[in-house]
N, C-alpha and C positions, 0 to 999 in steps of 0.2 A: 713606403708607398703602398697604396691600396691595390688590391688585385682588380684588374679590369677584366670584365667578361668579354670574351671574343664575340664580335658580331657575326651572325650567321647569314650567309647569303644562300638562298635556295632552300630546297626541302630535302629531308633525309629519304633514304630508300624506303624505309618503313612507312613514312607518311604517303609517299607516292603509291605504294602497294595498297594501302587502305583506301585511298581515293579511287583507284582503278577497281577495287573489289566492290565498292559502293555503286559506282557507275554500272558495273556488270549486273548487279542485282536489280537496279532500276530498269535497265534495258530488258532483262528477263521478264519483268512485270509488265512493261509496256508493249512488248512485241506481240503477244497473243491478241491484244485488242486491236492492234494496227492491221494485222493480217487476218481479216475476217474471212471465214469460210464462205463458199458459194451458197450453202444452205442459209446461213445467217444473213447474207446479203439479200437473198430472195425473201426471207422473213421480213426484213426491213421494208422492202418495196411492197410486199403484200399488206403490211400494216398501213403504209402510206395510201395505197389504193382503197383499203377499207375505210380509212379516215375520210377520204374524199367522198366516198359513197355515203357514209353516215352524214357528212355535212350537207350534201345535196338533198338527201332525204329530209333532214331537219329543216332546211330552208323551204322546201316545197310544202311541208306540213304546216309550218308556222306562218309562212307568208301567203299560203293559199295560191301559189303560182307554180308552174312547172319548172323544175331544175333537173340537172343531170350531170353525169361525168362523161366528158368527151375524151376519147383516146386517139392519139395520132401516132401510128406505128412508124411511119417514115421519119418523122422528126423526133421520135422518142420522148413524148410527153403525154400527160393527161391533165385535165383541168375540170374544176367545178364550174358549170356554165348555167346561164339562164335560158329562157325559151328562145332567145335569139342567138344562141351558141356563143355568147360573149362571156368570158371568164368573170366570175364574181370576185369580190374583194376577199382576200384571205384575212380572217379575223386576227391572226398573229402578226403578220408582216405588213398588213394594210395595203399590200400590192395585189396584183392579180393572183388568184388561186390556181397557179399552174405549177406542176411538178415536172421538171426536166430530169430525165434519168441520167443524163450526162453532166449534171450539175455537180460542182465540187462537194456540195453537202450530201449527195447521195452516194451509196456504195458503188464503187467502180465495177465495170465489166458486167452490167446488167442490161438486158435488152427486152423491150416490149415486142414479142413476136407476133401476136395477133390479139384482136379484141372484136367481139361480134355479139350484137344484141338484136336478134330478129332482122339480120341484114344491115344493121346500122352500127356505127362506131360510138354510139352514145347510150349509156345506161340511164334512161330517163324516168323521172318520177312525176306523177301527175300532181295536181293541186292539193291532193289529200296525202301526199307523201308515199304513194303506192308505186312500186316499181312496175313499169309498164310491161317489160319483157325480161325474162331471165336471159342469161347469156354466159359467155366465158371470156376469160383473159388468159393468155399464155405469156409467161415471162421466162427468161433464160439467163442464167448466170454461169459462165464458163461452159462446162459440158452438162450442166444440170438444168432441166426445164421443169416448170411447174404450171400445171393447168388449174385455173381457179374458176369454179362455177359460181355464178351469182344467182341465188335462189330468189325467185320472184315473190315468194311469200314472206321471207325474212330479210331480204336485201343483204345477206351475209355471204362472204366469200367462203367457199369450201374447197379444199384441195381434192382433186380427182385424178385418177390415173390418166396418163397420156395414152391415147389410143393410137396404135400404129397406122 
């Protein structure tokens, strides 16, 4: 008679150890990107605010109409708006250009503490794309706050020390 091979049910201990080791290595690679530091979260929000400012300035310049970025501290959002304070269309999503800080797509634990542009909550651009008034936005992530000044000449965000 011929030798029959035994059928194996299950996995050997060595196979299980190898699988667990591979999973541990993958978890070690993924974990740092999942647990983002407060500084990196603030960087992400700062880039989103600068993108909104750049978009509003571009619209104002190219369309010859006033546009701006409106900040809502209570509801924790900012939006690119037209002269009637209505959010414009986002060129990527084709929905309203509103960025909600508590949205799942944004880093968690970030708050808009304040925004002020000559007594207003809107960084406004005239029909030539010129920022009407400089101002500041303060964002906070955990225990870290960041004060962002918006220069009226360049419309760029610059990090500044927080005054006590």
